[in-house]
FIKOLZA-1660 file (N, C-alpha, C; in steps of 0.1 Angstrom, whole numbers, plus 5000, padded with zeros to 4 digits):
% residues 206
   i   px   py   pz ch aa at
   1 8946 4256 6765  A  M  N
   1 8939 4254 6753  A  M CA
   1 8928 4262 6748  A  M  C
   2 8920 4264 6757  A  G  N
   2 8907 4275 6755  A  G CA
   2 8910 4286 6756  A  G  C
   3 8918 4293 6762  A  T  N
   3 8921 4305 6760  A  T CA
   3 8924 4311 6749  A  T  C
   4 8935 4302 6741  A  K  N
   4 8938 4305 6725  A  K CA
   4 8928 4306 6716  A  K  C
   5 8918 4298 6720  A  T  N
   5 8903 4295 6711  A  T CA
   5 8895 4302 6712  A  T  C
   6 8892 4309 6724  A  V  N
   6 8888 4322 6727  A  V CA
   6 8892 4337 6723  A  V  C
   7 8907 4336 6724  A  D  N
   7 8914 4346 6713  A  D CA
   7 8911 4348 6701  A  D  C
   8 8915 4333 6695  A  E  N
   8 8911 4332 6683  A  E CA
   8 8900 4338 6676  A  E  C
   9 8889 4334 6686  A  T  N
   9 8877 4335 6680  A  T CA
   9 8871 4352 6682  A  T  C
  10 8880 4360 6692  A  G  N
  10 8878 4371 6694  A  G CA
  10 8885 4382 6681  A  G  C
  11 8896 4375 6680  A  V  N
  11 8901 4383 6669  A  V CA
  11 8892 4381 6658  A  V  C
  12 8887 4369 6652  A  K  N
  12 8880 4367 6642  A  K CA
  12 8869 4373 6641  A  K  C
  13 8864 4377 6655  A  T  N
  13 8851 4384 6655  A  T CA
  13 8852 4401 6653  A  T  C
  14 8864 4404 6655  A  D  N
  14 8870 4417 6656  A  D CA
  14 8872 4421 6639  A  D  C
  15 8876 4411 6633  A  E  N
  15 8881 4413 6619  A  E CA
  15 8865 4412 6609  A  E  C
  16 8856 4402 6615  A  R  N
  16 8842 4407 6610  A  R CA
  16 8840 4416 6608  A  R  C
  17 8840 4423 6622  A  K  N
  17 8832 4434 6623  A  K CA
  17 8839 4446 6614  A  K  C
  18 8853 4449 6613  A  T  N
  18 8862 4456 6606  A  T CA
  18 8860 4455 6590  A  T  C
  19 8857 4442 6586  A  D  N
  19 8853 4441 6572  A  D CA
  19 8838 4445 6570  A  D  C
  20 8827 4442 6579  A  E  N
  20 8814 4448 6578  A  E CA
  20 8815 4463 6577  A  E  C
  21 8822 4469 6585  A  A  N
  21 8821 4486 6585  A  A CA
  21 8830 4489 6574  A  A  C
  22 8838 4484 6569  A  T  N
  22 8842 4490 6556  A  T CA
  22 8835 4487 6544  A  T  C
  23 8827 4472 6544  A  E  N
  23 8817 4473 6533  A  E CA
  23 8808 4485 6536  A  E  C
  24 8802 4487 6545  A  A  N
  24 8789 4498 6551  A  A CA
  24 8796 4509 6541  A  A  C
  25 8810 4513 6547  A  A  N
  25 8813 4526 6544  A  A CA
  25 8817 4529 6528  A  A  C
  26 8818 4514 6523  A  A  N
  26 8822 4519 6506  A  A CA
  26 8807 4518 6501  A  A  C
  27 8796 4515 6507  A  S  N
  27 8782 4512 6500  A  S CA
  27 8777 4524 6501  A  S  C
  28 8780 4532 6514  A  T  N
  28 8778 4544 6514  A  T CA
  28 8780 4558 6503  A  T  C
  29 8795 4554 6503  A  E  N
  29 8803 4559 6495  A  E CA
  29 8798 4559 6477  A  E  C
  30 8794 4549 6475  A  A  N
  30 8788 4546 6464  A  A CA
  30 8775 4552 6461  A  A  C
  31 8764 4547 6472  A  A  N
  31 8754 4557 6473  A  A CA
  31 8754 4570 6469  A  A  C
  32 8763 4576 6474  A  E  N
  32 8765 4591 6473  A  E CA
  32 8763 4597 6464  A  E  C
  33 8776 4587 6457  A  A  N
  33 8782 4591 6443  A  A CA
  33 8771 4586 6434  A  A  C
  34 8764 4578 6433  A  T  N
  34 8754 4575 6428  A  T CA
  34 8741 4590 6426  A  T  C
  35 8739 4594 6438  A  E  N
  35 8730 4603 6442  A  E CA
  35 8733 4618 6435  A  E  C
  36 8749 4620 6436  A  A  N
  36 8756 4630 6432  A  A CA
  36 8753 4632 6413  A  A  C
  37 8755 4618 6409  A  S  N
  37 8754 4620 6395  A  S CA
  37 8741 4620 6390  A  S  C
  38 8731 4616 6397  A  E  N
  38 8718 4619 6393  A  E CA
  38 8713 4633 6395  A  E  C
  39 8717 4641 6407  A  A  N
  39 8718 4654 6408  A  A CA
  39 8722 4661 6397  A  A  C
  40 8733 4658 6393  A  A  N
  40 8739 4669 6381  A  A CA
  40 8736 4665 6369  A  A  C
  41 8727 4650 6365  A  E  N
  41 8720 4650 6354  A  E CA
  41 8710 4658 6353  A  E  C
  42 8700 4655 6363  A  K  N
  42 8688 4667 6367  A  K CA
  42 8692 4679 6368  A  K  C
  43 8706 4686 6371  A  A  N
  43 8707 4700 6369  A  A CA
  43 8710 4703 6354  A  A  C
  44 8713 4691 6347  A  G  N
  44 8719 4694 6331  A  G CA
  44 8705 4696 6323  A  G  C
  45 8695 4689 6328  A  T  N
  45 8689 4690 6320  A  T CA
  45 8674 4701 6323  A  T  C
  46 8679 4703 6331  A  D  N
  46 8669 4715 6337  A  D CA
  46 8678 4728 6334  A  D  C
  47 8689 4730 6328  A  T  N
  47 8695 4741 6323  A  T CA
  47 8690 4749 6311  A  T  C
  48 8688 4743 6301  A  P  N
  48 8680 4751 6292  A  P CA
  48 8669 4760 6296  A  P  C
  49 8658 4753 6306  A  D  N
  49 8647 4761 6311  A  D CA
  49 8650 4772 6318  A  D  C
  50 8664 4771 6322  A  G  N
  50 8666 4784 6328  A  G CA
  50 8672 4794 6320  A  G  C
  51 8679 4791 6308  A  T  N
  51 8683 4798 6298  A  T CA
  51 8672 4806 6290  A  T  C
  52 8660 4800 6288  A  D  N
  52 8651 4804 6282  A  D CA
  52 8639 4815 6290  A  D  C
  53 8647 4824 6297  A  T  N
  53 8643 4837 6304  A  T CA
  53 8639 4848 6295  A  T  C
  54 8630 4854 6297  A  P  N
  54 8624 4865 6293  A  P CA
  54 8634 4879 6295  A  P  C
  55 8644 4877 6304  A  D  N
  55 8652 4889 6309  A  D CA
  55 8661 4886 6297  A  D  C
  56 8669 4872 6290  A  D  N
  56 8678 4870 6282  A  D CA
  56 8672 4874 6268  A  D  C
  57 8659 4875 6264  A  T  N
  57 8653 4873 6249  A  T CA
  57 8650 4887 6247  A  T  C
  58 8635 4887 6245  A  D  N
  58 8629 4899 6239  A  D CA
  58 8624 4907 6253  A  D  C
  59 8628 4917 6258  A  T  N
  59 8618 4923 6269  A  T CA
  59 8615 4937 6264  A  T  C
  60 8605 4942 6269  A  P  N
  60 8598 4956 6266  A  P CA
  60 8608 4969 6263  A  P  C
  61 8617 4967 6276  A  E  N
  61 8623 4977 6277  A  E CA
  61 8635 4981 6262  A  E  C
  62 8642 4968 6261  A  D  N
  62 8648 4966 6251  A  D CA
  62 8644 4972 6239  A  D  C
  63 8633 4969 6235  A  A  N
  63 8623 4970 6225  A  A CA
  63 8623 4985 6223  A  A  C
  64 8620 4990 6236  A  D  N
  64 8615 5007 6231  A  D CA
  64 8627 5014 6231  A  D  C
  65 8638 5010 6237  A  V  N
  65 8653 5016 6234  A  V CA
  65 8657 5014 6221  A  V  C
  66 8651 5003 6214  A  T  N
  66 8656 5001 6199  A  T CA
  66 8647 5011 6191  A  T  C
  67 8635 5009 6195  A  G  N
  67 8626 5022 6187  A  G CA
  67 8630 5033 6187  A  G  C
  68 8637 5039 6201  A  K  N
  68 8636 5050 6202  A  K CA
  68 8653 5055 6191  A  K  C
  69 8664 5046 6193  A  T  N
  69 8673 5047 6184  A  T CA
  69 8670 5048 6171  A  T  C
  70 8663 5042 6166  A  D  N
  70 8656 5040 6153  A  D CA
  70 8653 5051 6149  A  D  C
  71 8641 5056 6157  A  G  N
  71 8638 5067 6153  A  G CA
  71 8644 5080 6151  A  G  C
  72 8655 5081 6162  A  T  N
  72 8663 5093 6164  A  T CA
  72 8671 5095 6148  A  T  C
  73 8676 5082 6144  A  E  N
  73 8682 5077 6133  A  E CA
  73 8674 5083 6121  A  E  C
  74 8661 5082 6122  A  A  N
  74 8654 5082 6108  A  A CA
  74 8647 5095 6109  A  A  C
  75 8651 5102 6117  A  G  N
  75 8644 5118 6117  A  G CA
  75 8653 5128 6110  A  G  C
  76 8648 5139 6111  A  P  N
  76 8654 5148 6104  A  P CA
  76 8667 5155 6109  A  P  C
  77 8678 5156 6104  A  T  N
  77 8691 5158 6107  A  T CA
  77 8694 5175 6105  A  T  C
  78 8687 5182 6099  A  G  N
  78 8690 5197 6097  A  G CA
  78 8696 5197 6084  A  G  C
  79 8703 5189 6080  A  V  N
  79 8713 5190 6067  A  V CA
  79 8709 5197 6056  A  V  C
  80 8696 5193 6051  A  G  N
  80 8688 5203 6041  A  G CA
  80 8686 5218 6044  A  G  C
  81 8683 5219 6058  A  Q  N
  81 8682 5234 6061  A  Q CA
  81 8693 5240 6063  A  Q  C
  82 8704 5237 6067  A  G  N
  82 8714 5244 6067  A  G CA
  82 8720 5245 6053  A  G  C
  83 8719 5233 6046  A  A  N
  83 8724 5235 6029  A  A CA
  83 8713 5250 6021  A  A  C
  84 8703 5251 6024  A  G  N
  84 8691 5258 6022  A  G CA
  84 8696 5275 6026  A  G  C
  85 8698 5275 6044  A  A  N
  85 8707 5287 6047  A  A CA
  85 8718 5292 6038  A  A  C
  86 8727 5284 6037  A  V  N
  86 8740 5286 6029  A  V CA
  86 8737 5292 6015  A  V  C
  87 8728 5285 6006  A  V  N
  87 8724 5287 5993  A  V CA
  87 8720 5304 5994  A  V  C
  88 8710 5305 6004  A  S  N
  88 8704 5320 6005  A  S CA
  88 8712 5329 6007  A  S  C
  89 8723 5327 6017  A  A  N
  89 8731 5335 6019  A  A CA
  89 8740 5341 6005  A  A  C
  90 8745 5329 5999  A  G  N
  90 8756 5328 5985  A  G CA
  90 8748 5337 5976  A  G  C
  91 8733 5335 5976  A  L  N
  91 8726 5344 5965  A  L CA
  91 8724 5355 5970  A  L  C
  92 8724 5358 5980  A  G  N
  92 8722 5372 5982  A  G CA
  92 8734 5380 5982  A  G  C
  93 8746 5375 5984  A  I  N
  93 8760 5378 5981  A  I CA
  93 8758 5380 5963  A  I  C
  94 8756 5375 5959  A  V  N
  94 8758 5374 5942  A  V CA
  94 8748 5384 5939  A  V  C
  95 8737 5386 5944  A  S  N
  95 8727 5398 5938  A  S CA
  95 8734 5410 5942  A  S  C
  96 8742 5408 5953  A  L  N
  96 8750 5426 5950  A  L CA
  96 8762 5429 5942  A  L  C
  97 8770 5415 5943  A  T  N
  97 8784 5416 5936  A  T CA
  97 8783 5416 5921  A  T  C
  98 8769 5408 5916  A  G  N
  98 8770 5406 5902  A  G CA
  98 8773 5388 5900  A  G  C
  99 8769 5388 5888  A  S  N
  99 8771 5371 5882  A  S CA
  99 8774 5372 5870  A  S  C
 100 8781 5365 5864  A  W  N
 100 8783 5360 5851  A  W CA
 100 8771 5363 5842  A  W  C
 101 8761 5358 5848  A  V  N
 101 8747 5358 5839  A  V CA
 101 8744 5373 5836  A  V  C
 102 8746 5378 5845  A  G  N
 102 8745 5394 5844  A  G CA
 102 8756 5402 5836  A  G  C
 103 8766 5399 5837  A  T  N
 103 8777 5405 5828  A  T CA
 103 8773 5400 5813  A  T  C
 104 8771 5387 5811  A  V  N
 104 8769 5384 5800  A  V CA
 104 8755 5392 5792  A  V  C
 105 8743 5394 5802  A  A  N
 105 8733 5398 5796  A  A CA
 105 8734 5411 5793  A  A  C
 106 8744 5418 5803  A  S  N
 106 8744 5432 5799  A  S CA
 106 8754 5436 5787  A  S  C
 107 8761 5427 5785  A  A  N
 107 8772 5430 5773  A  A CA
 107 8762 5428 5761  A  A  C
 108 8753 5416 5761  A  R  N
 108 8745 5414 5749  A  R CA
 108 8737 5424 5744  A  R  C
 109 8730 5433 5758  A  E  N
 109 8722 5445 5755  A  E CA
 109 8729 5454 5751  A  E  C
 110 8743 5458 5753  A  S  N
 110 8750 5467 5746  A  S CA
 110 8751 5463 5732  A  S  C
 111 8752 5450 5730  A  L  N
 111 8760 5448 5714  A  L CA
 111 8747 5455 5704  A  L  C
 112 8732 5447 5710  A  M  N
 112 8723 5452 5705  A  M CA
 112 8721 5464 5703  A  M  C
 113 8722 5471 5712  A  G  N
 113 8720 5487 5710  A  G CA
 113 8732 5492 5699  A  G  C
 114 8742 5487 5698  A  Q  N
 114 8751 5493 5687  A  Q CA
 114 8746 5487 5675  A  Q  C
 115 8740 5479 5675  A  L  N
 115 8734 5474 5661  A  L CA
 115 8722 5485 5657  A  L  C
 116 8716 5485 5664  A  Q  N
 116 8700 5492 5663  A  Q CA
 116 8702 5508 5662  A  Q  C
 117 8717 5512 5665  A  T  N
 117 8717 5528 5662  A  T CA
 117 8729 5530 5651  A  T  C
 118 8727 5541 5649  A  S  N
 118 8738 5542 5635  A  S CA
 118 8743 5556 5640  A  S  C
 119 8753 5562 5633  A  S  N
 119 8763 5570 5636  A  S CA
 119 8755 5585 5632  A  S  C
 120 8743 5584 5629  A  S  N
 120 8733 5597 5625  A  S CA
 120 8726 5598 5637  A  S  C
 121 8725 5587 5649  A  S  N
 121 8716 5586 5657  A  S CA
 121 8718 5599 5669  A  S  C
 122 8710 5601 5678  A  D  N
 122 8713 5613 5687  A  D CA
 122 8720 5605 5699  A  D  C
 123 8724 5616 5705  A  V  N
 123 8734 5612 5718  A  V CA
 123 8721 5608 5726  A  V  C
 124 8710 5612 5731  A  G  N
 124 8702 5608 5734  A  G CA
 124 8702 5591 5738  A  G  C
 125 8696 5586 5722  A  T  N
 125 8694 5572 5718  A  T CA
 125 8707 5565 5720  A  T  C
 126 8721 5567 5715  A  L  N
 126 8733 5561 5718  A  L CA
 126 8733 5556 5733  A  L  C
 127 8729 5564 5741  A  I  N
 127 8732 5560 5757  A  I CA
 127 8722 5553 5760  A  I  C
 128 8716 5555 5758  A  E  N
 128 8699 5548 5761  A  E CA
 128 8703 5529 5754  A  E  C
 129 8707 5531 5742  A  K  N
 129 8706 5518 5738  A  K CA
 129 8720 5509 5742  A  K  C
 130 8729 5518 5741  A  G  N
 130 8743 5513 5743  A  G CA
 130 8749 5510 5758  A  G  C
 131 8741 5519 5768  A  Y  N
 131 8743 5517 5783  A  Y CA
 131 8730 5517 5790  A  Y  C
 132 8721 5522 5790  A  G  N
 132 8708 5523 5794  A  G CA
 132 8701 5507 5796  A  G  C
 133 8701 5501 5783  A  N  N
 133 8695 5490 5784  A  N CA
 133 8705 5478 5790  A  N  C
 134 8717 5478 5790  A  A  N
 134 8727 5472 5795  A  A CA
 134 8728 5471 5810  A  A  C
 135 8728 5482 5816  A  W  N
 135 8727 5482 5830  A  W CA
 135 8711 5477 5834  A  W  C
 136 8701 5479 5830  A  Q  N
 136 8687 5474 5832  A  Q CA
 136 8688 5460 5831  A  Q  C
 137 8695 5455 5821  A  A  N
 137 8696 5439 5823  A  A CA
 137 8705 5433 5836  A  A  C
 138 8714 5441 5837  A  T  N
 138 8725 5439 5848  A  T CA
 138 8717 5439 5865  A  T  C
 139 8706 5452 5862  A  A  N
 139 8699 5454 5874  A  A CA
 139 8690 5443 5877  A  A  C
 140 8685 5437 5864  A  M  N
 140 8674 5427 5866  A  M CA
 140 8677 5412 5872  A  M  C
 141 8687 5410 5865  A  W  N
 141 8694 5394 5871  A  W CA
 141 8696 5398 5884  A  W  C
 142 8704 5410 5888  A  G  N
 142 8706 5410 5902  A  G CA
 142 8694 5410 5910  A  G  C
 143 8684 5416 5906  A  G  N
 143 8670 5413 5912  A  G CA
 143 8665 5397 5913  A  G  C
 144 8667 5389 5900  A  I  N
 144 8662 5376 5903  A  I CA
 144 8669 5369 5912  A  I  C
 145 8684 5373 5914  A  F  N
 145 8693 5365 5923  A  F CA
 145 8688 5370 5939  A  F  C
 146 8685 5379 5941  A  A  N
 146 8679 5386 5952  A  A CA
 146 8666 5379 5956  A  A  C
 147 8656 5378 5948  A  L  N
 147 8643 5374 5948  A  L CA
 147 8645 5360 5955  A  L  C
 148 8653 5352 5945  A  V  N
 148 8655 5338 5951  A  V CA
 148 8663 5335 5963  A  V  C
 149 8672 5344 5966  A  A  N
 149 8677 5342 5978  A  A CA
 149 8668 5345 5992  A  A  C
 150 8657 5356 5988  A  L  N
 150 8650 5360 6000  A  L CA
 150 8639 5348 5998  A  L  C
 151 8632 5343 5989  A  I  N
 151 8623 5329 5992  A  I CA
 151 8631 5319 5995  A  I  C
 152 8643 5316 5996  A  V  N
 152 8653 5302 5999  A  V CA
 152 8652 5307 6018  A  V  C
 153 8654 5318 6018  A  G  N
 153 8660 5322 6035  A  G CA
 153 8644 5321 6039  A  G  C
 154 8632 5324 6036  A  V  N
 154 8623 5321 6044  A  V CA
 154 8617 5309 6046  A  V  C
 155 8616 5304 6032  A  V  N
 155 8615 5286 6035  A  V CA
 155 8620 5282 6045  A  V  C
 156 8634 5284 6048  A  V  N
 156 8644 5278 6060  A  V CA
 156 8637 5282 6072  A  V  C
 157 8637 5294 6071  A  L  N
 157 8631 5297 6088  A  L CA
 157 8619 5290 6091  A  L  C
 158 8609 5290 6079  A  A  N
 158 8595 5284 6082  A  A CA
 158 8595 5270 6082  A  A  C
 159 8605 5261 6080  A  R  N
 159 8605 5248 6081  A  R CA
 159 8602 5241 6095  A  R  C
 160 8611 5245 6104  A  P  N
 160 8604 5237 6115  A  P CA
 160 8590 5239 6118  A  P  C
 161 8582 5249 6116  A  A  N
 161 8569 5251 6120  A  A CA
 161 8561 5238 6112  A  A  C
 162 8565 5232 6100  A  F  N
 162 8562 5220 6093  A  F CA
 162 8567 5204 6092  A  F  C
 163 8575 5206 6104  A  G  N
 163 8584 5196 6105  A  G CA
 163 8581 5187 6117  A  G  C
 164 8590 5180 6123  A  A  N
 164 8589 5169 6137  A  A CA
 164 8586 5180 6146  A  A  C
 165 8580 5178 6152  A  P  N
 165 8576 5185 6170  A  P CA
 165 8587 5186 6179  A  P  C
 166 8593 5193 6186  A  G  N
 166 8602 5191 6198  A  G CA
 166 8614 5192 6190  A  G  C
 167 8618 5194 6180  A  R  N
 167 8632 5193 6174  A  R CA
 167 8635 5206 6170  A  R  C
 168 8640 5215 6178  A  P  N
 168 8643 5230 6176  A  P CA
 168 8657 5234 6162  A  P  C
 169 8653 5244 6157  A  Q  N
 169 8664 5247 6145  A  Q CA
 169 8678 5250 6153  A  Q  C
 170 8688 5245 6148  A  A  N
 170 8703 5248 6150  A  A CA
 170 8704 5266 6149  A  A  C
 171 8708 5273 6159  A  P  N
 171 8712 5288 6159  A  P CA
 171 8718 5292 6147  A  P  C
 172 8728 5283 6142  A  W  N
 172 8735 5287 6130  A  W CA
 172 8730 5286 6117  A  W  C
 173 8718 5277 6117  A  I  N
 173 8711 5277 6106  A  I CA
 173 8702 5289 6106  A  I  C
 174 8697 5293 6119  A  K  N
 174 8688 5305 6117  A  K CA
 174 8698 5317 6115  A  K  C
 175 8709 5318 6120  A  S  N
 175 8717 5330 6112  A  S CA
 175 8718 5331 6101  A  S  C
 176 8722 5323 6093  A  V  N
 176 8728 5324 6081  A  V CA
 176 8714 5326 6073  A  V  C
 177 8703 5319 6077  A  A  N
 177 8692 5323 6065  A  A CA
 177 8689 5334 6071  A  A  C
 178 8689 5341 6080  A  W  N
 178 8683 5357 6081  A  W CA
 178 8694 5364 6076  A  W  C
 179 8704 5358 6075  A  A  N
 179 8716 5368 6066  A  A CA
 179 8712 5366 6053  A  A  C
 180 8705 5355 6048  A  G  N
 180 8701 5354 6031  A  G CA
 180 8690 5362 6033  A  G  C
 181 8683 5363 6042  A  V  N
 181 8669 5370 6036  A  V CA
 181 8673 5385 6037  A  V  C
 182 8681 5388 6047  A  A  N
 182 8686 5404 6049  A  A CA
 182 8693 5409 6035  A  A  C
 183 8703 5400 6029  A  L  N
 183 8710 5404 6016  A  L CA
 183 8701 5401 6005  A  L  C
 184 8689 5393 6006  A  G  N
 184 8679 5394 5996  A  G CA
 184 8671 5407 5994  A  G  C
 185 8663 5412 6006  A  V  N
 185 8657 5423 6006  A  V CA
 185 8665 5434 6000  A  V  C
 186 8682 5436 6008  A  I  N
 186 8688 5448 6001  A  I CA
 186 8692 5445 5984  A  I  C
 187 8694 5438 5981  A  G  N
 187 8697 5434 5967  A  G CA
 187 8684 5438 5957  A  G  C
 188 8672 5431 5963  A  L  N
 188 8662 5435 5955  A  L CA
 188 8657 5448 5953  A  L  C
 189 8658 5453 5967  A  L  N
 189 8658 5469 5967  A  L CA
 189 8668 5478 5957  A  L  C
 190 8678 5474 5959  A  L  N
 190 8688 5483 5948  A  L CA
 190 8686 5479 5934  A  L  C
 191 8680 5466 5932  A  A  N
 191 8677 5463 5918  A  A CA
 191 8668 5470 5910  A  A  C
 192 8657 5471 5920  A  V  N
 192 8646 5478 5916  A  V CA
 192 8648 5492 5916  A  V  C
 193 8656 5498 5922  A  L  N
 193 8658 5514 5922  A  L CA
 193 8670 5514 5909  A  L  C
 194 8678 5507 5906  A  K  N
 194 8685 5509 5893  A  K CA
 194 8677 5506 5882  A  K  C
 195 8666 5498 5882  A  Y  N
 195 8659 5493 5870  A  Y CA
 195 8650 5505 5865  A  Y  C
 196 8645 5511 5877  A  T  N
 196 8638 5526 5873  A  T CA
 196 8643 5537 5874  A  T  C
 197 8658 5538 5875  A  D  N
 197 8668 5551 5868  A  D CA
 197 8665 5559 5887  A  D  C
 198 8660 5551 5894  A  V  N
 198 8662 5559 5902  A  V CA
 198 8676 5562 5912  A  V  C
 199 8680 5549 5910  A  L  N
 199 8695 5550 5917  A  L CA
 199 8704 5550 5904  A  L  C
 200 8713 5558 5904  A  L  N
 200 8727 5558 5891  A  L CA
 200 8719 5558 5879  A  L  C
 201 8709 5568 5875  A  G  N
 201 8705 5568 5863  A  G CA
 201 8711 5576 5850  A  G  C
 202 8705 5575 5840  A  L  N
 202 8714 5577 5827  A  L CA
 202 8715 5592 5829  A  L  C
 203 8727 5597 5825  A  P  N
 203 8730 5610 5824  A  P CA
 203 8721 5616 5815  A  P  C
 204 8717 5631 5819  A  A  N
 204 8710 5640 5813  A  A CA
 204 8720 5647 5798  A  A  C
 205 8714 5644 5787  A  T  N
 205 8722 5649 5775  A  T CA
 205 8715 5660 5770  A  T  C
 206 8704 5670 5777  A  G  N
 206 8701 5683 5770  A  G CA
 206 8711 5692 5779  A  G  C
% end
């Protein structure tokens, strides 16, 4: 009977130890879970401080890049200079080939000459009033177009000197502007020669 009691006591002792070990493990797991939740809560509260970093908001480098981009877009694009160069070349061509303004002015001078003369007028007067004045009107309007083409071309070529430094003028703009200047000079020279009757003067009547 004593042996049985010892065995029962020993069994009971082992069961108590097992229960105590289980309770200790459970309490340890509960403590770890509590610590983990507290750590997660602390990490969640610290997250806004981590998001508000200077790198994510306003940085001097980003500001500089934005400023440079805005400055580039706001700077001169050369569109006006290109348009001026094309206008100069076009006016130079018109001064050489003629315009409807010059044609109308020539016809008007010819009509006025016919009204101012009569059948009794001499041949020299008829030629001068009927043709000379008309040709001079054509030459004058050609010279006006040539002068405007010359002025516009020179302004386009001189524009970079008064604009933003460090922005060279496009090569095609220079080429077209120089063409306008050259055509303007040629047209102005021919207009002066024709107006003064040095070139293609009136025929002699004597």
